[in-house]
N, CA, C and O of each residue as an XYZ file, in Angstrom:
268
protein
N       0.819     -1.200      0.000
C       0.000      0.000      0.000
C       0.858      1.257      0.000
O       0.326      2.367     -0.010
N       2.170      1.099      0.011
C       3.050      2.257     -0.014
C       2.941      3.043     -1.310
O       3.277      4.227     -1.348
N       2.475      2.396     -2.372
C       2.400      3.077     -3.659
C       1.078      3.820     -3.867
O       0.868      4.393     -4.936
N       0.190      3.825     -2.883
C      -1.084      4.527     -3.003
C      -0.936      5.979     -2.572
O      -0.175      6.293     -1.657
N      -1.668      6.856     -3.238
C      -1.703      8.265     -2.859
C      -2.574      8.423     -1.615
O      -3.373      7.543     -1.297
N      -2.419      9.545     -0.914
C      -3.185      9.789      0.309
C      -4.685      9.736      0.045
O      -5.432      9.189      0.856
N      -5.137     10.295     -1.074
C      -6.577     10.275     -1.353
C      -7.086      8.855     -1.576
O      -8.248      8.566     -1.289
N      -6.237      7.971     -2.082
C      -6.628      6.570     -2.239
C      -6.716      5.878     -0.877
O      -7.620      5.075     -0.647
N      -5.783      6.186      0.022
C      -5.856      5.663      1.391
C      -7.132      6.158      2.069
O      -7.826      5.394      2.741
N      -7.435      7.445      1.884
C      -8.634      8.028      2.491
C      -9.906      7.353      1.980
O     -10.839      7.125      2.750
N      -9.948      7.034      0.694
C     -11.116      6.364      0.119
C     -11.279      4.957      0.690
O     -12.397      4.538      0.992
N     -10.189      4.235      0.837
C     -10.242      2.899      1.439
C     -10.749      2.991      2.871
O     -11.593      2.198      3.289
N     -10.234      3.959      3.621
C     -10.667      4.162      5.009
C     -12.156      4.485      5.065
O     -12.877      3.949      5.907
N     -12.620      5.361      4.169
C     -14.034      5.732      4.149
C     -14.906      4.514      3.857
O     -15.935      4.312      4.502
N     -14.493      3.707      2.888
C     -15.284      2.512      2.543
C     -15.352      1.531      3.710
O     -16.406      0.952      3.975
N     -14.245      1.346      4.400
C     -14.237      0.450      5.561
C     -15.152      1.000      6.647
O     -15.958      0.259      7.210
N     -15.035      2.289      6.946
C     -15.827      2.886      8.014
C     -17.307      2.998      7.676
O     -18.134      3.139      8.576
N     -17.652      2.937      6.398
C     -19.052      3.020      5.984
C     -19.674      1.653      5.707
O     -20.809      1.583      5.236
N     -18.960      0.575      5.989
C     -19.456     -0.772      5.733
C     -19.985     -1.398      7.025
O     -19.214     -1.580      7.968
N     -21.275     -1.731      7.096
C     -21.806     -2.392      8.295
C     -21.106     -3.733      8.522
O     -20.822     -4.470      7.577
N     -20.836     -4.031      9.787
C     -20.141     -5.262     10.147
C     -20.999     -6.100     11.088
O     -21.607     -5.574     12.019
N     -21.043     -7.404     10.840
C     -21.819     -8.317     11.681
C     -21.356     -8.243     13.132
O     -22.181     -8.231     14.046
N     -20.042     -8.192     13.351
C     -19.492     -8.166     14.707
C     -19.943     -6.919     15.486
O     -19.902     -6.905     16.716
N     -20.367     -5.886     14.770
C     -20.852     -4.658     15.409
C     -22.377     -4.572     15.380
O     -22.945     -3.487     15.496
N     -23.032     -5.719     15.224
C     -24.494     -5.723     15.166
C     -25.016     -5.013     13.928
O     -26.078     -4.390     13.961
N     -24.279     -5.107     12.851
C     -24.583     -4.513     11.554
C     -24.550     -2.995     11.578
O     -25.150     -2.345     10.723
N     -23.854     -2.432     12.548
C     -23.567     -0.996     12.523
C     -22.290     -0.786     11.719
O     -21.492     -1.708     11.552
N     -22.107      0.420     11.228
C     -20.822      0.749     10.622
C     -19.847      1.039     11.763
O     -20.289      1.342     12.871
N     -18.542      0.956     11.532
C     -17.593      1.321     12.584
C     -17.827      2.739     13.107
O     -17.689      2.986     14.305
N     -18.177      3.664     12.227
C     -18.444      5.038     12.661
C     -19.662      5.108     13.581
O     -19.647      5.826     14.580
N     -20.717      4.363     13.245
C     -21.913      4.345     14.093
C     -21.608      3.706     15.445
O     -22.059      4.196     16.481
N     -20.847      2.619     15.439
C     -20.482      1.956     16.693
C     -19.652      2.895     17.559
O     -19.832      2.945     18.776
N     -18.745      3.638     16.937
C     -17.914      4.610     17.669
C     -18.808      5.671     18.317
O     -18.657      5.977     19.500
N     -19.737      6.228     17.540
C     -20.632      7.253     18.070
C     -21.443      6.726     19.252
O     -21.584      7.415     20.262
N     -21.977      5.510     19.133
C     -22.761      4.928     20.231
C     -21.911      4.734     21.478
O     -22.359      5.023     22.587
N     -20.691      4.248     21.303
C     -19.813      4.036     22.454
C     -19.474      5.372     23.123
O     -19.457      5.454     24.351
N     -19.209      6.403     22.345
C     -18.890      7.714     22.911
C     -20.086      8.282     23.670
O     -19.920      8.910     24.716
N     -21.300      8.060     23.139
C     -22.503      8.512     23.839
C     -22.659      7.787     25.173
O     -23.014      8.404     26.177
N     -22.391      6.462     25.189
C     -22.479      5.700     26.446
C     -21.450      6.206     27.460
O     -21.762      6.364     28.640
N     -20.237      6.454     27.001
C     -19.197      6.945     27.904
C     -19.518      8.345     28.411
O     -19.279      8.653     29.578
N     -20.055      9.187     27.545
C     -20.423     10.539     27.958
C     -21.528     10.488     29.008
O     -21.511     11.257     29.969
N     -22.490      9.583     28.825
C     -23.585      9.448     29.787
C     -23.075      8.985     31.147
O     -23.619      9.368     32.183
N     -22.029      8.159     31.141
C     -21.436      7.679     32.390
C     -20.468      8.694     32.988
O     -20.073      8.570     34.148
N     -20.087      9.689     32.205
C     -19.103     10.662     32.659
C     -17.689     10.106     32.656
O     -16.851     10.548     33.442
N     -17.412      9.142     31.783
C     -16.098      8.506     31.780
C     -15.250      8.866     30.568
O     -14.275      8.176     30.270
N     -15.607      9.937     29.866
C     -14.792     10.343     28.724
C     -13.471     10.927     29.202
O     -13.406     11.560     30.256
N     -12.445     10.714     28.436
C     -11.135     11.283     28.739
C     -11.147     12.741     28.294
O     -11.504     13.023     27.150
N     -10.765     13.684     29.172
C     -10.763     15.099     28.782
C      -9.902     15.327     27.545
O      -8.788     14.814     27.440
N     -10.437     16.103     26.619
C      -9.705     16.442     25.412
C      -9.787     15.414     24.309
O      -9.256     15.642     23.222
N     -10.443     14.275     24.556
C     -10.555     13.247     23.522
C     -11.718     13.591     22.615
O     -12.778     13.993     23.095
N     -11.538     13.439     21.295
C     -12.637     13.765     20.386
C     -13.822     12.825     20.574
O     -13.655     11.606     20.624
N     -15.006     13.391     20.677
C     -16.216     12.589     20.855
C     -16.854     12.282     19.512
O     -17.399     11.195     19.323
N     -16.798     13.218     18.580
C     -17.429     13.023     17.292
C     -16.611     12.051     16.464
O     -15.384     12.002     16.559
N     -17.318     11.277     15.648
C     -16.595     10.423     14.717
C     -16.109     11.285     13.571
O     -16.773     12.240     13.167
N     -14.971     10.945     13.066
C     -14.426     11.656     11.922
C     -13.925     10.625     10.935
O     -13.501      9.541     11.334
N     -13.967     10.945      9.654
C     -13.524      9.959      8.673
C     -12.056      9.589      8.811
O     -11.633      8.526      8.356
N     -11.278     10.464      9.439
C      -9.850     10.182      9.559
C      -9.460      9.787     10.977
O      -8.271      9.683     11.278
N     -10.444      9.562     11.862
C     -10.108      9.192     13.239
C      -9.323      7.897     13.248
O      -9.724      6.906     12.638
N      -8.209      7.916     13.941
C      -7.369      6.728     14.044
C      -7.046      6.516     15.514
O      -6.194      7.219     16.058
N      -7.710      5.557     16.181
C      -7.458      5.334     17.600
C      -5.989      5.079     17.918
O      -5.537      5.400     19.017
N      -5.246      4.517     16.995
C      -3.829      4.266     17.257
C      -3.041      5.558     17.389
O      -2.001      5.583     18.048
N      -3.523      6.639     16.768
C      -2.817      7.908     16.843
C      -3.201      8.708     18.075
O      -2.364      9.424     18.626
N      -4.442      8.604     18.519
C      -4.861      9.468     19.620
C      -5.196      8.714     20.901
O      -5.364      9.336     21.950
N      -5.295      7.421     20.842
C      -5.819      6.683     21.987
C      -4.817      5.723     22.607
O      -5.213      4.813     23.336
N      -3.565      5.898     22.344
C      -2.571      5.009     22.932
C      -1.706      5.783     23.896
O      -1.486      6.983     23.727
N      -1.226      5.107     24.891
C      -0.319      5.761     25.833
C       1.102      5.600     25.332
O       1.449      4.588     24.722
N       1.913      6.599     25.594
C       3.313      6.555     25.148
C       4.208      6.021     26.230
O       5.418      5.914     26.032
């Protein structure tokens, strides 16, 4: 995949995130993310400064890992 342009990577990511998955109860990954964030917000367990909205370029490995 090193030979793909950024816009091609973005399109692949969009297609994956817009595809309903059986393991997620036929939700898309973006929908599952939104539901989980809503549950965490309702419990008051969100991490301060963490993005709540789903974004097409959200990458948990970039923002959700400890160094």
